[in-house]
C-alpha positions in Angstrom: -27.2 2.7 -6.4 -25.1 2.9 -3.3 -22.8 5.7 -2.1 -19.4 4.9 -0.7 -18.9 8.5 0.6 -22.3 10.1 1.3 -20.8 13.2 2.9 -19.8 14.2 -0.6 -23.4 15.4 -1.1 -22.4 18.6 0.6 -20.9 19.6 -2.7 -24.4 19.9 -4.1 -24.6 23.3 -2.4 -22.5 24.5 -5.3 -25.6 24.3 -7.5 -27.4 26.9 -5.4 -24.3 29.1 -5.3 -24.1 29.1 -9.1 -27.8 30.0 -9.4 -27.4 32.8 -7.0 -24.5 34.2 -9.0 -26.7 34.2 -12.2 -29.7 35.7 -10.4 -27.7 38.5 -8.9 -25.6 39.1 -12.0 -26.2 42.4 -13.9 -28.0 41.6 -17.2 -27.3 44.9 -19.0 -25.4 44.5 -22.3 -23.3 47.4 -23.6 -24.5 48.9 -26.9 -23.5 51.7 -29.2 -26.2 54.2 -30.3 -26.2 57.1 -32.7 -28.2 59.4 -30.4 -29.1 59.8 -26.8 -32.5 61.2 -27.8 -34.5 58.3 -26.5 -33.8 58.8 -22.8 -36.7 56.7 -22.0 -34.4 53.7 -22.7 -32.8 54.6 -19.3 -35.8 53.0 -17.6 -35.0 49.6 -19.2 -31.4 49.9 -18.1 -32.5 50.5 -14.5 -34.7 47.4 -14.7 -31.8 45.4 -15.9 -29.8 46.3 -12.9 -32.3 44.9 -10.5 -30.6 42.1 -8.5 -33.4 39.5 -8.6 -34.9 38.7 -12.0 -36.0 35.7 -14.0 -33.3 33.4 -15.4 -33.0 33.4 -19.1 -31.8 30.5 -21.2 -28.0 30.3 -20.9 -25.8 27.5 -22.2 -23.0 28.4 -19.8 -25.4 28.2 -16.8 -26.5 24.8 -17.8 -22.9 23.5 -18.3 -21.7 25.0 -15.0 -24.6 23.4 -13.1 -23.8 20.1 -14.8 -20.1 20.5 -13.7 -21.1 21.1 -10.0 -23.5 18.1 -10.1 -20.8 15.7 -11.6 -18.2 16.9 -9.0 -20.7 16.2 -6.2 -21.5 12.8 -7.5 -17.8 12.0 -7.9 -17.2 12.9 -4.3 -20.0 10.7 -3.2 -18.4 7.7 -5.0 -21.5 6.0 -6.5 -21.5 2.2 -6.7 -23.8 -0.4 -8.0 -23.9 -3.7 -6.1 -24.1 -7.2 -7.4 -27.3 -9.2 -7.4 -26.0 -12.3 -5.5 -24.6 -12.8 -2.0 -22.1 -15.4 -1.1 -18.9 -16.0 0.9 -15.5 -14.4 0.6 -12.2 -15.2 2.5 -9.3 -12.7 2.5 -5.9 -14.2 3.1 -3.2 -11.7 4.2 0.6 -12.3 4.1 2.0 -10.6 7.2 5.7 -11.4 6.6 8.5 -8.8 6.8 8.6 -8.4 3.0 5.1 -6.9 3.1 6.7 -3.8 4.7 8.4 -3.1 1.3 7.6 0.5 0.2 7.8 1.9 -3.3 7.1 5.4 -2.1 3.4 5.2 -2.6 2.8 2.9 0.4 3.8 -0.5 1.7 2.6 -3.7 0.1 0.4 -4.4 3.1 -1.2 -0.9 2.9 -2.1 -1.5 -0.7 -3.5 -4.8 0.2 -5.7 -3.3 2.9 -6.9 -0.6 0.6 -7.9 -3.1 -2.1 -9.7 -5.3 0.5 -11.5 -2.3 1.9 -12.8 -1.4 -1.6 -13.9 -5.0 -2.2 -15.7 -5.1 1.2 -17.6 -1.8 0.4 -18.8 -3.3 -2.8 -20.1 -6.6 -1.4 -23.8 -7.1 -1.4 -25.6 -7.0 1.9 -25.5 -10.3 3.7 -22.2 -11.5 2.3 -20.2 -13.5 4.9 -16.6 -12.5 5.2 -13.7 -14.5 6.7 -10.2 -13.1 7.3 -7.1 -15.4 7.5 -3.7 -14.0 8.6 -0.5 -15.7 7.6 2.3 -14.7 10.0 4.6 -17.2 11.6 1.4 -18.8 12.7 -2.0 -18.9 11.0 -4.8 -17.0 12.8 -8.4 -16.4 11.8 -9.6 -13.2 13.6 -12.9 -13.2 11.7 -15.0 -16.2 10.5 -18.1 -15.8 8.3 -19.2 -12.4 9.6 -21.7 -10.3 7.7 -20.7 -7.1 9.7 -18.8 -4.8 7.4 -17.8 -2.6 10.4 -16.1 -5.6 12.0 -14.2 -6.3 8.8 -13.1 -2.7 8.6 -11.8 -2.8 12.2 -9.8 -6.0 11.4 -8.3 -4.4 8.3 -7.3 -1.2 10.1 -5.4 -3.2 12.7 -3.3 -5.3 10.3 0.5 -4.9 10.7 3.2 -6.7 8.9 5.6 -8.6 11.3 9.4 -9.0 11.1 9.3 -12.8 10.6 8.2 -15.1 7.8 4.7 -16.3 6.9 3.1 -19.7 7.0 1.4 -19.1 3.7 1.0 -22.8 3.0 -0.9 -23.3 6.2 -3.1 -20.3 5.5 -3.9 -21.5 2.0 -4.6 -25.0 3.2 -7.1 -23.7 5.6 -8.7 -21.4 3.0 -9.0 -24.1 0.4 -10.4 -26.5 3.0 -13.1 -23.9 3.6 -13.7 -23.5 -0.1 -14.3 -27.2 -0.4 -17.0 -27.0 2.3 -18.5 -23.8 0.9 -18.9 -23.9 -2.9 -19.7 -20.2 -3.1 -16.5 -19.2 -1.3 -14.3 -16.7 -3.1 -10.6 -16.7 -1.8 -8.7 -13.5 -2.3 -4.9 -13.6 -1.5 -2.7 -10.7 -0.7 0.9 -11.8 -0.8 4.1 -11.1 -2.6 4.6 -14.8 -3.0 3.2 -16.5 -6.0 0.6 -19.3 -5.6 -0.5 -21.5 -8.5 -4.0 -22.5 -7.3 -6.6 -21.6 -10.0 -9.4 -21.2 -7.5 -7.6 -18.3 -5.7 -7.7 -14.7 -6.7 -4.2 -13.3 -6.1 -4.1 -9.5 -6.1 -1.0 -7.7 -7.5 0.7 -5.5 -4.9 2.9 -3.6 -7.3 6.1 -4.3 -9.2 9.5 -5.6 -8.0 11.6 -3.3 -5.8 15.3 -2.9 -5.2 16.7 -3.6 -1.8 20.1 -3.9 0.0 20.6 -5.7 3.2 23.3 -6.6 5.8 23.4 -10.4 5.9 25.7 -10.9 8.9 28.2 -9.2 11.2 31.1 -10.8 13.1 33.6 -9.0 15.3 37.0 -9.7 16.8 39.3 -7.8 19.0 40.2 -5.0 16.5 38.1 -5.7 13.4 34.6 -6.5 12.3 33.4 -8.0 9.0 29.9 -7.5 7.5 28.4 -9.3 4.5 26.1 -7.1 2.3 23.7 -8.3 -0.4 22.4 -6.3 -3.3 18.9 -7.3 -4.5 18.7 -4.8 -7.4 20.7 -2.9 -9.9 24.4 -2.1 -9.5 24.9 0.6 -6.8 27.4 2.1 -4.4 26.4 1.5 -0.8 27.7 3.3 2.3 27.9 1.2 5.5 28.4 2.7 9.0 29.9 0.6 11.8 29.0 1.3 15.5 30.9 -0.2 18.4 28.9 -0.1 21.6 26.7 2.6 20.1 29.5 4.9 18.9 30.3 5.4 15.3 33.8 4.1 14.6 34.1 3.5 10.9 32.4 4.2 7.5 33.0 2.3 4.3 31.7 2.5 0.7 31.1 -0.7 -1.3 30.4 -0.9 -5.0 28.0 -3.8 -5.5 27.0 -5.3 -8.9 23.4 -6.5 -9.5 22.8 -9.5 -7.3 26.2 -9.4 -5.7 27.1 -10.4 -2.1 30.3 -8.9 -0.8 32.2 -8.4 2.5 33.5 -5.2 4.1 35.9 -4.9 7.0 35.8 -2.3 9.7 38.3 -1.1 12.2 37.2 -1.2 15.9 38.7 0.9 18.7 39.1 -2.2 20.8 37.0 -4.9 22.5 33.3 -4.3 22.1 30.2 -6.0 23.5 28.0 -4.9 20.6 28.9 -4.1 17.0 26.3 -2.9 14.5 26.7 -2.4 10.7 24.1 -0.2 9.0 23.4 0.8 5.4 22.8 4.6 5.2 21.0 4.8 1.9 17.2 4.3 2.1 15.7 1.4 0.0 12.5 -0.6 -0.3 12.9 -2.4 3.1 14.5 -0.4 5.9 14.1 -3.0 8.6 17.0 -5.1 7.1 19.4 -2.3 6.6 21.2 -3.0 9.9 22.5 -6.0 11.8 24.0 -6.3 15.3 26.6 -8.7 16.7 26.9 -9.3 20.5 29.8 -10.9 22.3 29.1 -14.3 23.7 31.5 -13.6 26.5 29.1 -11.1 28.1 27.1 -13.0 30.7 29.0 -16.2 29.9 28.4 -19.6 31.7 30.5 -19.8 34.8 32.3 -23.1 35.5 34.1 -23.4 38.8 37.2 -25.6 38.7 38.6 -26.6 42.1 41.1 -29.1 43.4 44.1 -30.5 41.5 45.9 -28.4 38.9 44.6 -30.1 35.8 45.6 -28.1 32.7 44.0 -30.6 30.3 40.6 -30.4 31.9 40.8 -26.6 32.1 41.5 -26.3 28.4 38.8 -28.7 27.4 36.2 -26.9 29.5 37.1 -23.6 28.0 36.6 -24.7 24.4 32.9 -23.8 24.4 32.5 -20.1 23.5 30.1 -19.2 26.4 32.1 -21.0 29.1 34.2 -19.0 31.5 36.4 -21.1 33.8 37.0 -19.8 37.3 39.7 -21.6 39.3 39.6 -21.7 43.1 40.1 -23.9 46.1 37.8 -26.7 47.3 36.7 -24.7 50.3 35.9 -21.5 48.3 34.1 -23.3 45.5 30.7 -23.1 47.2 31.0 -19.4 47.8 31.1 -18.3 44.1 27.6 -17.1 43.0 25.8 -17.7 39.7 27.9 -20.6 38.6 26.4 -23.3 36.4 28.8 -26.1 37.0 31.3 -27.0 39.7 34.2 -29.4 38.8 35.8 -30.8 42.0 39.0 -32.8 41.2 40.1 -34.8 44.2 38.8 -35.5 47.7 35.6 -33.6 48.4 35.1 -30.9 51.0 32.5 -31.4 53.7 30.0 -29.0 52.2 29.3 -29.2 48.5 28.0 -26.2 46.5 24.2 -25.7 46.8 23.5 -24.6 43.3 24.6 -25.8 39.8 25.6 -29.1 38.4 28.5 -31.1 39.7 31.4 -33.0 38.0 33.3 -35.0 40.6 36.7 -36.4 39.4 38.3 -39.1 41.6 36.3 -38.1 44.7 36.5 -39.9 48.1 32.7 -40.2 48.2 30.1 -41.8 45.9 32.8 -44.4 45.0 33.9 -47.8 46.3 37.3 -49.3 47.2 40.3 -48.6 45.1 41.3 -51.1 42.4 44.9 -51.4 41.3 44.0 -53.5 38.3 44.8 -51.5 35.1 42.7 -52.1 32.0 40.7 -50.6 29.1 37.3 -49.0 29.5 34.2 -50.1 27.7 31.0 -48.2 27.0 27.9 -49.1 29.0 24.6 -50.0 27.5 21.7 -47.5 27.5 20.4 -44.4 25.8 22.5 -41.9 27.9 25.7 -43.9 27.3 24.9 -44.1 23.6 24.3 -40.3 23.4 27.6 -39.4 25.2 29.8 -42.0 23.6 28.6 -41.7 20.0 31.6 -41.9 17.6 34.1 -42.2 20.5 36.6 -45.0 20.8 36.1 -45.8 24.4 38.2 -48.9 24.2 41.3 -46.8 23.7 41.0 -45.3 27.2 43.5 -46.9 29.6 43.4 -46.5 33.4 46.0 -47.5 36.0 43.8 -47.2 39.1 40.1 -46.7 39.6 37.2 -46.8 42.0 33.7 -48.1 41.0 31.0 -45.5 41.2 28.1 -46.3 43.4 24.7 -45.7 41.9 23.6 -43.6 39.0 23.4 -44.4 35.3 26.7 -46.0 34.1 28.5 -44.5 31.1 32.0 -46.1 31.2 32.9 -49.5 32.6 36.1 -51.0 33.9 36.1 -54.8 34.3 32.3 -54.6 34.2 32.0 -52.0 37.0 31.0 -48.4 36.4 33.8 -45.8 36.5 31.7 -43.0 35.1 28.1 -42.5 36.1 25.5 -39.8 36.1 22.6 -39.3 38.5 20.4 -36.5 39.8 20.7 -35.2 43.4 18.6 -32.4 44.9 17.2 -31.6 41.5 20.6 -31.2 39.8 22.7 -33.4 37.6 25.9 -35.0 39.0 28.6 -36.8 37.1 31.1 -38.9 39.0 34.4 -40.1 37.4 36.0 -42.8 39.6 39.6 -42.3 38.5 42.3 -39.6 38.4 42.8 -38.2 34.9 46.6 -38.3 35.6 46.3 -42.1 36.0 44.9 -42.5 32.5 45.8 -41.7 28.9 42.4 -40.0 28.4 43.8 -36.3 28.3 46.1 -37.4 25.5 43.5 -38.8 23.3 41.7 -36.8 20.6 38.4 -38.0 22.1 39.0 -36.1 25.4 37.9 -32.6 24.3 35.0 -34.0 22.3 33.7 -36.0 25.3 34.1 -33.1 27.7 32.0 -30.9 25.4 29.3 -33.6 25.3 29.4 -34.0 29.0 29.1 -30.2 29.4 26.1 -30.1 27.0 24.4 -32.7 29.2 25.3 -31.1 32.6 25.1 -27.5 31.5 23.1 -27.0 28.4 23.7 -23.7 26.6 20.7 -21.5 27.6 20.4 -20.2 24.0 21.6 -23.2 22.1 24.2 -23.4 19.5 21.9 -22.2 16.7 21.0 -18.9 18.3 23.4 -16.9 16.1 21.2 -17.7 13.1 17.9 -17.2 15.0 15.2 -15.1 13.3 12.4 -12.9 14.3 8.9 -14.4 14.7 9.9 -18.0 15.6 9.5 -20.0 18.7 12.9 -20.1 20.6 13.7 -22.8 23.1 15.6 -21.4 26.1 17.1 -23.6 28.8 17.8 -21.7 32.0 21.0 -22.8 33.7 20.9 -25.0 36.7 21.7 -22.3 39.2 18.7 -20.2 38.1 15.7 -19.9 40.4 14.0 -17.4 38.0 14.5 -16.2 34.4 13.1 -13.7 32.0 13.9 -12.2 28.6 14.1 -8.4 28.1 13.1 -7.5 24.5 14.7 -4.6 22.6 11.7 -2.4 23.4 12.0 -3.2 27.2 9.3 -5.8 27.6 10.1 -8.5 30.2 8.8 -12.0 29.3 9.1 -14.7 32.0 10.8 -17.9 30.8 9.9 -21.2 32.6 12.9 -23.0 34.2 11.8 -26.3 32.5 10.8 -26.4 28.9 11.2 -22.7 28.4 9.9 -21.3 25.1 10.1 -17.7 24.0 7.3 -16.6 21.6 7.7 -12.8 21.9 10.3 -12.6 19.1 8.9 -10.1 16.6 11.2 -7.2 17.7 14.4 -6.6 15.8 17.6 -6.0 17.9 19.3 -7.2 21.1 17.5 -9.4 23.6 18.8 -10.0 27.2 18.3 -13.3 29.0 18.3 -12.5 32.8 18.8 -15.4 35.2 18.8 -15.0 38.9 20.4 -17.5 41.4 19.2 -18.4 44.9 21.0 -15.4 46.4 19.3 -12.9 44.2 22.3 -12.3 41.9 21.4 -11.7 38.2 23.3 -13.0 35.2 22.7 -11.6 31.8 23.2 -13.2 28.4 22.7 -11.3 25.2 21.4 -12.5 21.8 20.1 -10.8 18.7 17.2 -11.4 16.3 16.7 -10.1 12.8 14.3 -10.6 9.9 14.8 -13.8 7.9 17.2 -13.3 5.1 14.7 -14.7 2.6 12.4 -11.7 3.3 15.0 -9.2 2.0 14.6 -10.1 -1.7 11.7 -8.1 -2.8 12.6 -7.9 -6.5 9.8 -10.3 -7.5 6.1 -9.3 -7.3 2.8 -10.9 -8.0 1.3 -10.5 -11.4 -2.3 -10.6 -12.4 -4.9 -8.7 -10.5 -8.7 -9.1 -10.2 -10.3 -5.7 -9.9 -13.7 -5.0 -8.2 -16.5 -5.8 -10.6 -15.4 -9.4 -11.5 -17.3 -12.5 -10.8 -16.1 -15.2 -8.4 -17.7 -18.4 -7.1 -21.3 -17.1 -7.1 -20.2 -13.7 -5.6 -20.7 -10.5 -7.6 -18.7 -7.5 -6.5 -20.0 -4.0 -6.9 -18.7 -1.6 -9.5 -17.6 1.9 -8.5 -18.5 4.6 -11.1 -16.3 7.4 -9.8 -13.6 7.1 -12.6 -16.3 7.4 -15.3 -17.8 10.4 -13.6 -14.4 12.1 -13.4 -13.9 11.5 -17.2 -17.3 13.0 -17.9 -16.4 15.9 -15.6 -13.3 16.6 -17.6 -15.2 16.5 -20.9 -17.9 18.9 -19.7 -15.2 21.3 -18.5 -13.6 21.4 -21.9 -17.0 22.0 -23.5 -17.8 24.8 -21.0 -14.4 26.5 -21.8 -15.1 26.3 -25.6 -18.6 27.8 -25.1 -17.2 30.6 -23.0 -14.5 31.4 -25.6 -17.1 31.5 -28.4 -19.3 33.8 -26.4 -22.5 31.8 -26.6 
């Protein structure tokens, strides 16, 4: 017999207390007599009032002592252990949906409590492994027979805000099971698995939840999409513009319905948040934030000739902000990612950022007055930039061959558009004036300009960042002017991002992140983006079924059995008997 709570033995002092009450209790019984003649009976009465005397047979005393003993044993939580030792592996799902709470605790809290009971009932010498399925699979404990170490791991478990690589965790667990025939695998997850060799523990029933799927804002309005994972309900949604409450709407949602709601904004806002006010099973998905891509946008400097076609094509990308200036002042603008110089070049070129040189007087050869059609050059870079473009439709009246670099377009076999790297930055040279060609009039022109921009000035956050989720690995490309970059998380942490091959792994916080890039003059540039839990984690209506309780048999591993519930039932029965005996006066 083992005791899960030995400190409960202090309750055994109740036995001594009950005995003292009976020893000190007055034993005289009232009796009616016909005469007071026999005063010598007073002596017997005096003896009965003595505080200390021998205990007499008393059924109530026996029952009360038994009640105190059963209460003490219940508090001590007795358990019998199995006769065999073996191996056990606990697999925990740490996805966002494990934060779902039914009012009696989250799913992960229930999983930890069940695992703790199982560990306490394991025979001595049993080896325990713990696998954690977050966005990546980790194994903080491998075949340890130290129950204290297992308890420390269990106490430190926290559900994240991302998804879970449950397939990877189960693959590792089943691989261990093939190597160790006695290994019992116990899975705690709200996702169903079908492997018969795995014990999946139920974490409660399905729960109702509502979530904000998306938010998009304009100059005066914002639209939010709300999903109802549960029964029909009326939902109140608040809208905040730059942290100030600006509108409140009510929405009647049918079961399983996804609907949109529109809010009125006081004006332009950098941040717009929509938040559900009613509590539900998963509070972390009740709000979603939109940030303006114009804040901290990519600066493109356009200098030289007045080229409206080029200016419009450059400004089609949402994060691009075009700044027009003169050739001489182009190099003085700080924190720019790209400088477009249209026409003869100044003596000093900008020191930072990529360059797009249109019809320059350097990097090119002699002028050719021979008009003709362009052709695409051969090579990987040319194929990437010219994909699906009808280059042969481009006509030029005059052009200059570009000297050096990787050719992209050819005129009479000579390069008229080439790209090369100089001083660690990318430079594109176009050897003809756009006004001497039909290129600005073709539908291919804005498409090609966007492809050229993507090569010269990649978006630091990429096009898919609006759908980015917590917990994933995010690829960040600092712009060419940056000499240093870091990301500030919603909780204020600053994570350095490499200038080449930048990857952000600290993405578990929900909210607004800030990418801070600093140029060579120490000027910072900020770009905002948001991360939220995966939409798939919001549906917590389904729950695992089937549960293996302590006391069952696995692959050669016998769990212990706790006897506390049976003791409590016996305690209730004895209490009823004691009450019946007292009423009868026995």
